[in-house]
N, C-alpha and C positions, 0 to 999 in steps of 0.2 A: 213237196219235196218228201220223199219217203227213203227209207233206208232197207235194202234188201241185200243180204250176203255181203255185207261190208262194202257194198257200194251205195253211191249217193247219185239220184237221178235228178237231173235239172231239166225242167220243161219251161217251154214259151208258149203260151196260148193266144193267138192272134185275135184281136176283137171281131174281126168280120170274116174270118176264114175258118174252116174246120179242120186245117191242118196244123198239127201240134208237133213242135219241134222240142227234141229233148236229148239229153246227153248223160251218158252214166260215167262216172269218175270214181276210182276206187279210192279207198282210204289211204292207201300207199301213195298214191299220186297227189292226193291234197296235203299229205304231210310232207311230202318232197317239195311242193311248191311253197306251202308256208314255210318250210325250212329254208328253201332258197331265198325266199323275201327277207326272212329274219338275217339270214347270212349276209345278204347284200346291204341291209340297213346296218349291220355290225361292221362290215368292211368299209362302207361309206364313212360311219363315225370313226373308225380307226384311222382311216386314210385322212379324214378332215384333220384329226388330231395331230398325225404326223406331219401334214404340210403345214400346218400352223407352226409347229415346233421348228420346221425346216426353215420356213420364211423368216421367223423369229431369230433363228441362230444365224441365218444368212445375213441378215440386217446388222445383227450384232458383229458378224465377222467383217462386213463391209465399213461399219463404223470404226472397228478396231485397226483395220487397214489404212484407212483415212488419218486415224490418230497416229499410227505407225509413222505415215509419211510425213505428217507435219512434225512429229518429233524429230524423224531423221533430217528434215529440212532445218529445224532451230539447232540441231546439233551441228549439221554443215555450217550454218551461219556463226556459231559459237567458234568454230574451228577457224572460220576464216577471220573473224575479229581478233582471235588469238594470235594467229598469224600476223596480222596488221600491227598488232599491239606489240609482238616480238619485234618486228622490224623497225617499229618506231623506237623501241628501246635501244637497237643496235645504233640508229642515227643520232639519237640522244648521247649514247655512250661515246661515239665518235667524235660529237660535237664537243662534248665535255673534255675529251682527250685533247682536242685542238686548244680549248681554253687554258687547259692545264700546261700545255706547251708554250704559249704565248705568255702566261704569267709566271712561268717557271716554278710552278707549285712543286713539281717533281724532280725538280732539278736543282744544283747547287747555285747560290747567288752568283751573279755575274761581277766581275771587277769594277765596271764602269756602273755607277748608280747616280740618281738624281737627274733633274732635267738638264737640257743641254744649253749652251751659251752660244751666241751669235758667232763667237771667235772659233768654235769647234771646226775643225777641217779633218773630213774623210777621204781619201784617195783610194783608187782602185788597187787592190792587192791581187797580183796574178799567180800566187802560190795558194792555191785554194784546197780546202779539205772536203772530205766526202761528208754528206749529209745523211739523215736517218732515212728509214723504210716508211712505207705506208702503215695505217693502223690497220690490223687485223680484224675481220669481221666474223661475228659468230654465225653459225649456221642457222637457216630459217627453221621453224617447227616441221616436224614429220608428220605424215598422214598418221592417225592414231585412233584406236578404239577408245570407248568411253572411259576405261580405266587410264589408258595412257594419257588421254586428254586431261584427265584430272591431275596427272603428274605433271603435264606440260603447264596447267593453269597455276600449279603450285610453284614451279619454277619462274614462271614469268612474274608472279605477285612477289616472289623473294627478290629477284632482280630489281623489280621496281621499287620495292623498299630500299635496297642498297642504293639504287641510283639516286633516291630522294635524299639519302643520308650524305651522299657524296656530293651531289649538287648543293646541298645546305652548305657543307664545308667550303666548297667552292665560293658559294655567294658570300660567305662571312670573309672570305679572302679578297674577293673583288670589290667590296665596298672600301677597303683600305687601300687599294691599288688603282684608282682612276687614273692617275698620272701616268702610271706604267702602260695601263691599257690604251690611252690616247697616243702614246708613243711607240706603240708595238704594231707593226704592219699586220694588218688583218683583214684586207679586202682585196678583191680583185681589180688591178690597176686599170684594165681596159676591157670594154665589152667586146670579147672575141673569143675563139675557141683555141685550146692547146695545141700547138704543133710539135713542140719538143720539151722533154722533161729534163729535169735536173739529174747530173751524173754523167758517167763516161758515155760516150757516143762516137761514131764513125764520123768525122767531119766531112762536112758536103764539098769543102774547098781542097782539102788534102788528101783526103781517103784514109787518113790515119785515125786511130783511137786516141781520143783527148777529152778533157774533162769540160764539161758544159756547165758553168757556174751558175746558171739561172734557169729559167723557163721562158719559151717563146709562145707569144699569142698573136694569132692571126687576126688582123682588123684592116679595114680599108684605110688607104692614105687619108689623113685629116681626122681621123677617129680621135675624141679627146681621150688623153691620159690623166688619170687621177693619182693623186698622193695616196699610199696606202695607210699613212698615219701622220700624226701631228709631228711638225720638225722644222728644221731649218735647211735651206739650200746651201750647200757647202761647195758644190763645184758644177759648172757648167762648160762643157767642152767639146770639140769635134776632133776625133782622130779615124785612122783608117779601119779600125776595127769595129767599135760601137757606133761610129759615125756621129751624129749629134746626140750628147747624151747628158744627163745631169745625175748628181748625187744628192740625196737628201740625209741629213742626220738626224735621228729621231730621238737620240738620248738613251739611257740605260743600256749602251752597248750596241744599239740597233741602227743600222743604216740601209738605204735602198738605192738601187740604180736602174735608171730607165734609158735603153739605148735604142738606135736606129730611127729616132724622132725626125720628122721633117721640120718642126719648128719647136722651139723652146720657148715658153710663155712666162718664166719666171728667171730671177736673177739670183746670183750669189748673196748671201746675207738675208734673204727673204723669208720671213715665217710662213709656213704652211700648214693649214689643216687638213685633216683626213678627208678624202673625198674631193678636194679642190682640183681643178684642171690645171696640170702643169706644163703639158706638152701636147703635140698632135703626132699620131702614128706616121712613120715615114718607112723608107727603105735605105736610108743613108748608112755609109759604112760598108762593111763586107757582109751583105745580105742577099738572100736569094729571092725575096719578095718583100712587099709590105708587112711588117709586124712589131711587134714591141718585145724587145729583150729585157727581161726583168729579173733582178737579183736582190737577194736581202743577205746582209751579213750581221753576224753577232760577234762582237768583240774582234772584228777584222777578218773573221772565218766565214766564207759562204755556207749557207744553210738551204735546205729545200723549201722555197717559198711557199709551195703548196700546203706545207703543213700549218702555215699561218693564215690561209685564205679562208674565211668563214662563210662567205658568201657564194 
């Protein structure tokens, strides 16, 4: 290889041939080729570094995205649990309110106190008074961001603490009122569904607005009817309105009536325990179909039985 006038000559001499092949390449061309090779290596190196950084950050982004989805899922689960807890507190509050009603914790003491005797006789009072309304329910939790979720959590926690204190107060009261509780109507008298509520309604017989002194529960004829509290049977009779009916005196001013029965299974003077079968559902008297008419009175005044049903 020789150098003439800044050119480089490359020659190839075959072993068994006289033909010599040669190329002349200028210095500029060599520099250009070398520069391109170096540039290509540099570009490849830089591209490799950028590609490494890209895939590294992409993996980090994908991991962050997965983590974000996981945290979002956890947040939704917390919201759902918080909503369930809030609903549970509402049910507990309503249940506690019913307990306070039947134990008269938030009312004045009644005139009749003490257990009943077998001689007590309670009869149907046709001049009835209006009862109370339903217990209001608080609204459910709203959909919220993390900040409002923390506020909701604080609110539910505070409500739970107050509810615990209130239930503790109620528990202390109930320990000393077992006799009153046993004598207070507090269960559903028959396994059926409601067909008519307590209060004024349009009579299905006269078409006029009149007071409905109890509640109606549909059940097939022959379904067992149960006493809603301990007491003594004070009346068993049959008339045109209630059909075959009975009245149980529970003491502490409470009495209950069960109407439209097909058969009465107890007699006057018999002591009854809560849950005991006392009659069978029928459609005797003035009735549009088989059902139980159930009334509760306190000191002779009809009250809404639903407020006293705990089950």
